N, C-alpha and C positions, 0 to 999 in steps of 0.2 A: 467511386466504387474502389474498395481495396481488393487486391489479387494476391494470391498466394505467390511467394518469390522464389521457389523451389529451384527451377531449371535455371533462371538467369542468375542466381547467386552461388550455384553448386560449385564451378570452377574456384571463385574467390573463398568461399568456405572450406574447400578442400585444401587450397593453398595455405589458409590460415591454420587448419588442424595439423599439417605438416610442419609448418613453423612452430607451432605450440609444443609438438612433440619432440622436434629437434632441441628446442628450449628446454624442455623437462630433461632431455636425455643428457644434455651438457652440464645441467644443475643437478642431477639425480644425487649426487654424493651428499649434497648439501639440503636435499628435501627431506622433510620429516613429518610424517603424517601420524596422528594420535587420534583414534575414535574414542569418543566419551559417550557413556551410557549411564545407565542407573546405578551401574556397579560401581562407577567412580563418582556418583553422587548427583547425576543430573535428575532433575524431577521426574521427567518421563522420557521413553525413548523415541517418541512423536514430536520433534522439535518443528515447529511450525513457522516461527519467524525470529531473527537475531539481529541485534542493533548493538554498538558500542558508543557508549558515553565518552564525553571528554576528560572523565577522571581516570579512563582505562578500563573500567569494568566492561565486561561482555554480557549482555542481558538476552536470555533466550526464552522465548515463549513456547509453551509445550500445551500438549493435549490436556494434561493434569499439573497445573502450577506455572510459576515463573522462576527461573533459575538465574543468579548472579555469579558470573566466574571472575576471580581475579587473577587467572594465571595458574593458579595452584589449586585451589578447591571451590566448591560450589556451595552457596547460599541459597536455600530454597524458600519460597512463598507459595502458600496453598490458601485454597477457600476454606475458611472455617466457620461452620454455621454458627449463628448468633455473635459472630465477632464483626461488628461494621468497620473495624479498621484492618481486615484482612482483605485478600483478593475477593471481589463480590461474586465471583464465577469460576468455576474450576477450569476452564480451558482458555487460552490465549490466542486470539485472532491476529493481533499486529501489535508492533512496538514501534515507536518513534520517539526520538531525543530532539528537543527544541533548542533553539539558539541559546537559551540560558542553562543549558543542561539537564532541564527537566525531562523526566521519564514519563512517557505517556502510554497508556494500555489501552486496546479496544479487545473487550471480551467476546468470546461467542455469542453472548447473550446481547450485544449492541451496547455494552456500556463503556463510556470514556472515563477512564481512572488515572489519577495522578500519584505518582509514587513520591511520598515524602520524606526526603532524605533525613531531615532532623529528628524525625520520630521512627524512622524505619517502619513506616505502615503506608495506608493507602485512602484515598479520598475518590468518592464518585464525583464527577462533573455532572451535575442533573440538568441545569439550564444555563443558557448565556443570553442575556437581553431579552428574555421573556419567551425564548424559544425552548421548548422541551428537548431534551437529549436523551429521549428513549429508542431503544433498537437503531441506534447509529450503524451507518453502513460502512464507512472507511474513516481514516484518519491520515492527514498528509502534513509534511514540514516542507514550507517553499525556502527559495534560496536566501531569505532575510531570517530565516529561523523561527517564523510564527508558525502556529498550529493551525490546520485547517480542518475542519469536521464536516463531513459528508452525510447530512441528514436527508429525511424523506423527500422534502420538498425544498431545502435550502442548503446553502454552503455558508459555513461560518467561521470567519477568521478570528482567531482567538490570540492575542497578546497578554502571555500570563504576568510579565513584568508590570504593564501599564495598566494591566486589567480593563482593556480596551477591545470591543469586538466589531465586527462589521458584518451584517448578514445580507447575503445574495440570494436572490431569487430566480429561478428559471421557470420560463414559460414556454407553451407550445405556440405554434403559428396561430392557433385558435385564441390564444389569450389564457388557456387552461393551465395550472400548475403542472409543471413536468415532474413525474413521479420518477425519482432516481432510484427508489427500491427494486424495481423490475429492470431497470436497465443499466444500473452503473456497474463499471468494473474498475475504471480508473479516470483520473480526471488530468487535465493539463491545461495550464494558462500560458497562451501564446500572444504575447503581447499584452496591452491594457485592456483591451476592446473584445478579446475573442476567448472563450473557452471551449475545450473539446471534451466530450463525455465519450469514453471508449467503451463499448460493449459488443455484443454480436453486430451491432449497428453502431456507427460512429456519428455523433451528434456535434454539429459545429454550431455554436452560440456566440451571437454577436451582441453586444451593449446596445440596449435601446434608451434607457434613461439611468440614473444613478442607481446601481445596485438590483438592476433587472436587466437579465439577458434572455432573447429570444432564439428559438430554433432559426438558424440561417439555411442549412443544409444537412441533408442525411447521406451516410455513405454505408451502403450494407458491406459486409465482408463476405466474400465468397471463398468458402473453405470446402478441403476435400472431405470426404466421409471420415469420421473419426473410428479409431479403433476402440473396442471395448473398454470402458475404464474399470480397473479392477480395485481402486483404492476406494475404501470406504469412506472418507472425507475428503474425495477429490473436490478442487473448487478451480474452476476455469478463470484464467487471469488474463488482461491485457494491458500493454503499457505503450503510449504513445511516444515517438522519438520523432523531433524535428531538426533536420540536417541543417548544415550551414547553407546549402543551396536551396532550402526552403522544400525539400522533399520530406514527406511524411511516410514514417515506417510505424508499423504495429508488431512489436514482440509480444508473444503469446505462447503459453505451452500447448497450443494447438496448431502453431506455425509461426511464419515470418510473413508479412503483406506489406504493400507498398500502395499508396495511394493513387490512383489513376482517375483525375478529374475528367478525363475526356469520355469516360465510359459511364 
């Protein structure tokens, strides 16, 4: 069971805030903050995701279009109807850069899109190894630089350079396909035989046979009543962190939580 860690962490968080404040004060003379908006060339003021590639470009996914920033000016990419080489959808949900510096885009319509640097356009990744990639939930880059695609009932690892894939399937204890669409918020690979799916309930999966994982345990997250959300496109997110002492923490825009296995 995950419990909110507000009281226990309060003194440490306060110390951290004080140290950060002092550090900022000491370095305030060299701190320069500039706010970029559509007036400066950004495609839309609702910037939703940002990533930096190894070339040095900063890519910003927005509510309407994709912006590339070179440190001086923006170049924007938009969805153009009847142009199959443009962005296939107007709003960008996530951006990832793999180990070969390929930029991958996940649109709000669930499309996985590759940016083609040579031709300066885009290609939709429609299927891998016979698995259709319609309405993808999430994309993720692992420490080896491979792209992971979270689909409804599958998790697909894709090596763009080698054009090789691996399809992992998740099952419930009853042997039924685990539906990621309604549960998924983030994924964590801990060791070779364990997958953690983080959502309002945290699911621990164990490998049973090759490329098949079954639910081992479930941990509900105990949360305080949330304040009214006013953002029109608010999306709840969770991210799991496994410490060196094997303590598991959940970072979220609804709070900070720690796993208590005894409850």
